[in-house]
N, C-alpha and C positions, 0 to 999 in steps of 0.2 A: 538377702535375694541374691541369686547366682549371676554372675557375668555373663552377658549374651556373647555367644561365640558362632561364628558363621561356618566353622569347620565341618567337614562331612565326618562319619564315624571314623574312629582311629584306623580301623582295617576292614573295610567293606569286603574284602576278599575272602577274608576267614569268618566273616558273619554266619554264625549257626544259631540255631534255637537252643534254648537252654535245656538241661536235662529235666528240670521241672516241667517246662512246656510240653516237652515230649510225653513224659509221663501222664500229665494231665490230658493230652489230647487221646491217649490210648484208653484210658480210664473213663473218661467222660461218656455219660449216658450209657448205651450197650456197650460194655468193654469189647476191645479189638477193633477191627476194621471191616469185619465181613458178617454179613448176615444172608439168609435164604429168602427169595422173594418169589412168589408165585407167578406164572405166566399165564394161567387160566382162572376165570372166575370160580371159586368154590364157596357159594352163598347158599344156594338151595339144595334141596335133596337131590334133584335132577342133576346138579352140577357134581355132586359126589358120586352119583350112580355112573356118570359119563367117565370121570377121572379116576375112579377106583372101582370098586366091585358094584355091577357086574361088567360095566363097559370096558375096563382095562383088559379083559381077557381078549378082547379082539384085536388090538395091537400086539399082544403077547404071541398069539397064534401066528398071525402075519409074520412077525420076526423070526418065529421057529422055523416058518417056511423058507423065508428069504432074510438072512442076517442083515443085508444091506438096508432093510426097511428100518433098521434101529435109528439110521439117520434121519429118516423122516418122521418117526413117531417118538422120539426121545430126545434128551439134550445132548447126547453123545457128539454130535457133530460140531457142537460149540464149546465143549468142556475139556479143559486141561487140568491134569493134576500137577501140581508143584511139589516135589518131594525132596526132602533133605533128611540127613541124620545129624547135621549140625555140627560136622566136624571141620568146617572152615568157614565160619560165620562172619560175613564182610572181612574186616581186618582184624576181627577180634579173636581169631583161633578156634580151638575146639571148645564150643560152649555147651555141646550136647544136644539133643533133638529138641526138648522142650523150650529151651532158650532160643532156639532158632524159629521159632514159631510167629513172633512178630514180623520177622523178615519175610517169611514165606507168605503170610497174610498180605504183606505189602507187594510182594510179587504177583500175587493174584489180583491186587487193586491196580497195579500198573496194566496187566493184561486187559482189565475191563476199561480203564481209563483211556488206553490209547489205541484199542484194536476191537473193543466190544467182544472179547473172548471170556467167557465165564470159566471159573476155576475153582479148584478146591486144594487147600493146602494139606499135605500129609507129612507129618513128622515122624519117622521111624527111629526107635530106641535101639539101633544096633550100629556097631562099628565094623561088623563082619559083613565083607562083601558078598559072600555066599547067601547070607540071611536077608540082605537087602535085596538081592536079585530075585530070591524065591518069594519076598513078599510082593514086589511090584509087578512080576510078570503074570500074576493073576488077576491084575485090574483092567486088563485091555477092554473088557465088555464094557465098563462104566465110561472110559474117557476115550476122546479122539486123538489125545496126545499127552506125552509125559515131558514135563520140563524138570530136569535134575538140577539141583541148586546146592551151592556151598558144601560140596563133598571134597575131601581133601584128596591130593595126588599121593601115590599113584592109583588108590582104590577108585577114584572117578573113573579112570581109563577102563579098568576092568569091568566096572558097573554099566557104564554106557555101552560098551561093545556087546557085553552079553545081553543085555536087554534089548538092543537093536537086532540081534540074531533072533531072540526068543519072541518078540511081540511085532504085530503086524500095523501098529501105528507109530507116528514119529515120536522117537526119544531124542532128546537134545539136552546136552549140559550146556547151560548158558554161559557159565563161567568160562568154558573153553570156547565155544563157537561164537556166541554173542560178540565177545571182544575181538575175535578174530575177523567177524564179518565187517563191523565197524571200522576197525583198524585198516582192513584191506581197502574199503571205500575211501578212506582218507589217503591211504599210499597212491591208490590210482591217480588221485588228483594232485597229489604232491609231485608224483613222478611226471605227470603230464606238465606241470608248471615249470619243472626243472629241465625238461627235455630228456627224460630217461626213459629207458625201455625196460620193463620188468625182468625180461629174460637176461639183461647184463647187469642188473643192479645189485649192488653188494650189500647185504643186510647183516646187521650184528643185533642179536635178541639177548639182553640181560634178564636172566631169570628162565628157570627150565621147569616149570609147573605147568598146570594144566592150559592156562590161557596162551602161555610162550609156545608150547609144543601145537596147541591148535592153529596159532597164527602160522607157524612155520609150515605146517601139512596144508592149510589153505592156500598160501602164497605158492607153494611147489604145484598144486593143483591149478593155479591160474597162470604158471609158466615161469615161475622163478627157478633158477637152477638150483638143485640141493648144495652143490659145492659153493655156491654164492652166499649160502645162509650159515652164519657162524653164531653158534648158542653158547651163552655162558651161565654157570650157576655161581654159588658162593665159593667153589673151589677153583673157579677159573673156566677155561674155555672147554667145551666138549671136543676133544679130539680123539681120532681113531687110536685105538691102543690105551687110552685111559681107562682105569679100573676103579679107581676110588670115587666112591659116590655114585656110581653109575646103575642104572636099570634098563629093562628092555626099551623104555619109551625114550630115555635119553641117548641111548646108544644108536637108535634108528635115525639120529641126527648129528651124531659125530662126524666130523670132517677131517680131511687130510689138511693139516696146517702147523705151522711152526710157532703160531701165537698162541700164549699160555695165560695171558692175562686180558681183561677186558680192555685195557689200554692198547695192547698190541692188537688186537682184534680190530680195533676201531681205527687204526692208521690206514687212511685212504678209503674208508668205508664210505658208502652213500647214504645209509640209512641206520639209524638206531631205534631199536623198539625196546621201551623199558617196562617190564612188568615185574618189578623188584622192590627196592626201597628208595626212600629219600636220600638224595645226595650222592647216589651210586655214580652219576655222570658228572665230569668235571668240565671246567671250561677249557683245561689243556687238551683233554680228549677230543672235545668238539673241534678245536683248532687243527687237530691233526686229521680230521675226516676230509673227505673230497670236497670240491666246490659245491656251493648250494647244499648243504646238508639238510637231511630229512630227519627230524628228531620227534619221535613219539615217546614222551616221557608219562607213562600211564599209571605210575604207582599212585594209590590214594591212601589218605587225603592229600599227601604231599608228593609231588612229582620228583623224578630222579634229579631234575634240575629245573628251575623255575624259567619261564620266557624271559623274563627280564636279564637272568645270568646267561642264558643262552645267545640272546641277541647282543649282548654286551662282548661276548667273545667271537661270535659269527653273525654280524648283521645280515648277511645272506641267507641265513637258514629259514626253514619253515618247521615250525614247532607245534605239536598238539600235546594236550594233556589230559588227564581224566576229570577236570575241574570245570564246573560251569561258570566260574568267574574268569577264565582265560579263554581266548578264542580257540576254536577246533577242539571242542570236546569229544573224546572218544566215549560215548555213552551208549550202554547196552540197550537202553529203551528205544535207540533208534532200530534195534533188530528183532529182538525176540517176539514183541507183540505181533509185529506184521509178518514175520516169517510164519509163525503158527497160524495166523489168519489166512494166508494164502495156503497153507498145506491142509488145514482143516476144510476149506471151501472146495478143494478138489479131492479130498478124502485121500490124500497122499498115504502111502504105506510107511514111509520113512522121510527123513531130510536129508538129502545127499548133498554131494560137492556141487552139482550143477545148480541146485536151489540156493545154496550159501553164495556161490559165485553170482548168480542172478541177482540177489539181495544186495550184495556189495557193489555190484554196477550200476543197480538202480538208485542207490544213495549217492554215488558218485556222480551220475548223471543229473540228479535232482539238485545237487550243489551248484552246478554250472548254470542253472536257471535263474532267471530274475526272482527275487524274493518277494513275496506278498507282502502288501503294505502293513498288515497287522503284525507280521513277524519282523519286518525291517525295522519298526518303530522300537522294538524291544532291543535292538542291537546299538544303542547309543555308547560309543567308545570302542565298539566291535563291528567293523564295516562289513555289512552283510552282502558282499558283492564278491563273486568268485574270485579268488586270489589267495596269497599266501596266509592271510587270516581268515579265510573262510573256505574250507576244502571239504568240511563235513556239515550236512544240514543241521539247522536248528532243531532240537527235539520237539519243539511246539509247532513245527511247520505243518500246517493242516493238510498239505499234500502228501505226506508220508502214507496215509492210510489208503490212498487211491493210487499209489504207484508201487511201492514195495511188495504188498501182498499179490498184485498182478504179476509182476516179474517173476515171484517165487512160484505161483500157480502155474504160469506158462513154462517154467522150466520143469516142474514136476510132470506136466503132461508130456512135454519133449523127451524127457528122461525115462518114461514109462513106469512111474511110481503113482501116477493119479489113477484113481479108480473112479472118478467122475469127470467127465469132459467140460472143458472150458470154451462154451459155444460162442460167446460174445464178449471178449475181453473189455471192450469200451463200456459196455453195458455194465458189466461186473464192476468196473472201475466207479461209474456213477452210483451204484448200490452201496459200495465202499464208502463214499463220501457222505452218503446219507446216514451212516451208522453212527456218526459222531457228531457232536455239537461244536461248530466252530466257534462260538464264543467262549468256550472252556479255555481254548488255547489262547484266544485274545486276552482273556483276564490274566493268564500267566505272563503273557508278553508285557501287560501293564505293570504287573509286579516287578518284572525284570527291568523296565525301562526306569522304573522309580529307584531300583537299586543302583543303576548306573548315573542316575541324576539325582541323588539325595536332596530332600528338601526339609526347611524347618516347618513343623505342624504344630500349630497351638491347641493343646487339650484343655479347653476351657474349664472343665469340671474335675481339676487335677487332684483333689482329695478324695474322690471316689474309688474304692478299691479296684473295680474293673478297669476303670480309666488308667490307673497306674499300672495294672498288668499290661493293658493294651500299649501304652507308651514304651514299657520295657520292651515288649515283643517288637515293636516298631523299630527301637534302636537295634536290638539284637539282629534283626532280619536285614539290616544295612539299608533301611529306607530313607534315614535322615536323622535330625536332630528333633526329638519331641520335647515340647515345652510345656510345662504342667503349671496351670495357674492355680494357686492355693497358697496357703500358708505352709511355710517350711516344716515346722515342728509337727504339724498333722500329716504332711505327706510322709515324713521320714518315720513318724510313730506307725502309720498303716504299713509301710514298708517292712519295718520291724516286725510287726504282728504276722505279716504274710510269711515270713521267713526267707525272703529274697533279698538280694542286693541290688540297688540302684545303679545300673551300668554308668560308667563315665560317659559324659556328653548328654544326659538327660538334665535339663535346666528346669528350675523352679523360680517363677515369678509370682510374688505377693501383690495382686493389684492394689492393696490399700496403701502399701508403702513404697510402691515402685517410683524411681526417680523420673520415669517417663510420664507420670500421671499428668502433670502440668501441661506439657506440650501435647498430650492426647485430649485433654479436656479443651484447650485453646482451639485446637484443630475441628474437635466436634462443636464448640459453640459457633465458630465460623460457617460451620455446615448447617446448624440447626436453629440459628436465631431468629430466623424469619418464619421459623414453625413453632413459635412459642415458647422457646427454651431459652432460659436464663443461663449465665455462665455457672452459678452455683449448681443448676440442674445437670449440666453436663459433667461438671467436677464430681458430683454424686453419683452419677451414673458409671463414670470410668472406676471410681474408688470402689463402689459396690457391687456392681453388676459384671460377673466375669465375662459374659458373652459381650457385652459392650466393650470391655477392656482387650479382650481377645480380637474382636473385630477391628478395633483401632489398630492394633498391632499389625495385623494383615494390611489394613488400608494404608498405614504409614510404611509399609516396607520392612517391618521389623521381623515379620514371618511371612511364609509362603501362601499357608492355608489354614484353616481352623476346623476343629471338630468339637461337637457339642450335641447336647439332646439326652445325655445318660440319666440326668435327675431333673429334668424340666420337660414339660410339655412341648411339642413340637411348635405350636404357635407362640408360646412365650419365648422359646430359643429363637425363633426366626426374628420376632420382634426385636430383640436385642441385637442380632447380627444385622438387621436392616437399618438400625441407628448410623452404621458407619459404611456399609457396603450397598451400593446401587444395583439395580437390576439392568442388564444389557439385553433388550429384546424381552421375549416372553420369559417369565420366570414360572419354572413348574417342576414337579417331582416325577422322576422316570424310575419305575422299579424293575429290576430284571428278576425273571422268575425262571429258574432252570430245572427243568423236569426230565426225567429218564426217558420217556418216550417221545415227548414233543419239543425237547431241546429247549433253548432259550427264547423266551417271549418278553418283550418289553412293554410295560403297561404304564400309561400316562393319561391324565395327571393325578398321582397319587398323594399330593401334598398341598397344592396351593389354591386352585379355583374351584369353588363350591359349584358354579354352574357357569363354564366358559362359554362365551359367544363364538360365532362362526369363525372370526378372525382369528381368536385365540386358538381354536381347535386346529385350525389350519396351520398356524404357527407352531404349535406343539407337535403336529404329524412331522412337519419338515424338519425340526430339530431332532426328533426321535428317530426319523428315518437316517439321518446322517450319523446318530450314535450308533445305530444298528449296522451300518456300513463299516464303521471303525472298529466293531467288532467282528467283522468278517462275515456278517449276514448279508444276504440280499433282501433290502427291506421290503416287506409286503405289508401294507399298512390297512387295518380294519377299523372303521368307526363304529363303535359298538353301541347297541341300543336293545330295548325290548322288541322293537320292531324290525322287520327285515324289508327293506324296499318297499315301505308303505304299508305292511300288514303286521300287526294291527296298527290303526290309526292312532295319532298322538300328537300332542304339541312338542315334546321334547325332541323327536327326530328332525324337525325342521332346521335346527341349528347344524345338525351333522350334515344334512343334504347341502345346505349353504357351504360348509366347508369344503365339500368335495367339489362345488362349483368354483370356489375360490383356488383351489388348487389346478383346476382345470385351466382357470385363466392365467396361473402363474406358469404353467408348462413345467412342473417338477420332474425329475428324473427317477422317479420311483413308482411302483405299484401302490395303488390305494382305491378304496371304495367303501361305500357305506350308504345309509346305514344298514347294519345287520346284527342278527343276534350271534352269541358267542360260539354257538355250535355250528352256524354256518360259515363264520370266519376261520375255524380250525379245523373243519371236515371237508377236505376237497371233493370226496364223492357226493356228500349232500348237495355241495354248491353246484357241481356239474350237472346233477340230475334235476335240480330245481330251479336253479338260477343261472343258465348257461351264459347269460350275459355278463354276469360279474366279471370284473377286470382282473381279479387275483389269480395268479396261474398256480399257487400252492397255498398251503396253510399260511395265514397271517402269522408274522412274528412281531408286529408292533400292534398293540391294542390300544386305540385312542378312545378313553372312556367319555360318556357324556356327563358325568359329574363327579364330584369328589366323593359323594356317598357311594356309588357303585364301586369306583376305583378303590376305595378303602375296604369295602367288604370283600371284594375279590382276592385283594393281595394279602389280607389278614386270615381269611378262611382257608384258602387253597393249602398253605402249609402245613395246616393241622390236618387236613383232610386226606392229603396226598404225601407223597415223597419229595415234593418240589422243594428247591431251595430258593429263598428270595435274599435278594441284596437290594437295598434301599430303603425308602425312595433316596435316589440320587438327586441332590439338587442342582438344577440347571438355569443358567441364565444370569449368575450374579457376576459382577465386575471382577470380584476376586474370589478365589475358590474356598467355599465354606460348605461343610456337610453335618447335617442334622441327624443323628440316629433316633430311632424310637426309644422312648423310656424304658430303662432296664435291660438295654441291649447287652449281648454276652461279649467276651473279650475279642472272639473272632469276628463278630460283626463290627465291633469298634475299629478293629485292625484293618478290616476290609475297606471299611468308609474313611479311615484317615489316609490309607493307601490311594484310593481314589481321589481324595482331596489333593494329595501330593501330586498325583498324576495331572490333574487338571492345572496344576501349577507350573508345569513343566512348558518352557516356550513363552510364558509371559514376561 
């Protein structure tokens, strides 16, 4: 049996998924990360006649007469091409067009995830700038914008400039401008905090590639004086008169200076921008900078200097990096999705400096505002209050979608490149908010908080292959210490057969031979002796039932939470868990259903109560509404039935009506009503036309079911009939965190539930 250790993962800062996990994710199910989905029904012959021949001729003729109608009749207005030739893939170098495809698919996924922008990846098999331009310039009719990606310098400058001249839609090289915009936002706030004026601030940039030059150009456009920006490459300072290693883009940023090295350039400088390599900046260089130096060490995956090293040399510094495990991450995902969102929505012909500056200022202003609760909870260890450790918004801040696109769209209109007016910016902001599901951001915030507060989670069925994989993923992700309950030889044999390595910090506990068995059995006997259990019964349970053993570990404080259910039915697993863990209030299951169109809906009770009475229904509704609020949703609770406000009649709706009356008496602070059918709960228009007296002001996002049978049918059928994703049922109301997965759950589902169990343990 392994020794118990309370330590966190050896280095949660560098926690990464394994290569095997990444390959499995990309290959699982339908290979890749993208597919095409239809937006119109194509079921009947009439549907096909409208969508294709002969009906499609009508929009074709209208677009021929007025090309602007393409935005009304096709997907052009929400469609971006992500294009690369693979000559500068991430930090991996020139991998070629085909090997860049996983990255380009990922970029398309980020567009959709963060800004609801549809995209297509196009990987061009040429390194010739002329051929590249000639290929892309003809794509304008299909797309509303072009996002260039992972193209090496200096070709990226040539390609972008020529395509901007040739095309009447936005062309944006994110490696250049995305980095520049987010870095500029951070610099605005860092300068504010240190009392600096950009016009007189002295900046040194290490690196002279695409992102470095874009940073310099954007900051010039924002008012920084050219003579105050010194750029360095591998050969030293770009000074006027230098010929070695120069080109027209570098020459444009050469300055009159006697400095020839990075160290000389940094003497007395206010700001350092690093877009170079690990270790390029030393503590001595920082010590030579001006008071309250600003350091943006943006090399990835390892910065030019770590925040720990920088603060050791200069405690008064403000530092940002490109990493999510340090404060102030310069993350391009804060920029490109929202910039294109705003540009597309006003049909901009280009993305100009005015729009980039507006995006940077919008990001800077957002960081100065109070952080929403669901985002603030993710920042344990990182104080998410405007100040030296929070100058750039969190990438999962739900307000980004309603702020940055609006600023970009307004700038496009003011600068004359918008072809569609922005009549009502406030209404536009509200529409943007409704495009995304707030719960998706909240789930990431939950994962981030667990990373910052790692916990010990017992995986009760530790010999199962999927459970072992989930435990390894839990450890690698930095969520804490997984404890596998099982026989060591069986677990190690399974690990060997999988061809993986058991990471350091994964513990194995054999329940039958554990030195804790006597302690657990005595505790369990004291708890259950008046319920008909003898001591030998309790000892047998602890020795033989892994769920009981795991629950005793949690109850006795030897672990923070437990996960089970992979190899046993829900009721059997729950029976073992309840031997050691009590209910606090109402015990029930809450299932999250995440659908593309309707967003996140919580369904309860999906695990415990076969036919809950009115008091139980009211308690479930109250607890579910509180969970919805923690997920960033405004709770709207519907008590579901076959009957809607008494039609048709039946005995079951009576308890639902009584539950509503109980909530009335309790004066709860969320919307609720019922009984009602599912379509009435989810369709605001139907509700408004037939039941104007209903209290719900929008589609219900918490569905309280009349019984376990209905809840189970709904949550099991919908994922197979639609593209919805389900998480749960999440067990609510136990005295200590425990989660039970459905039998045969996959690795990702096991990992999600283990993380939720760990999250429930934080603060206990």
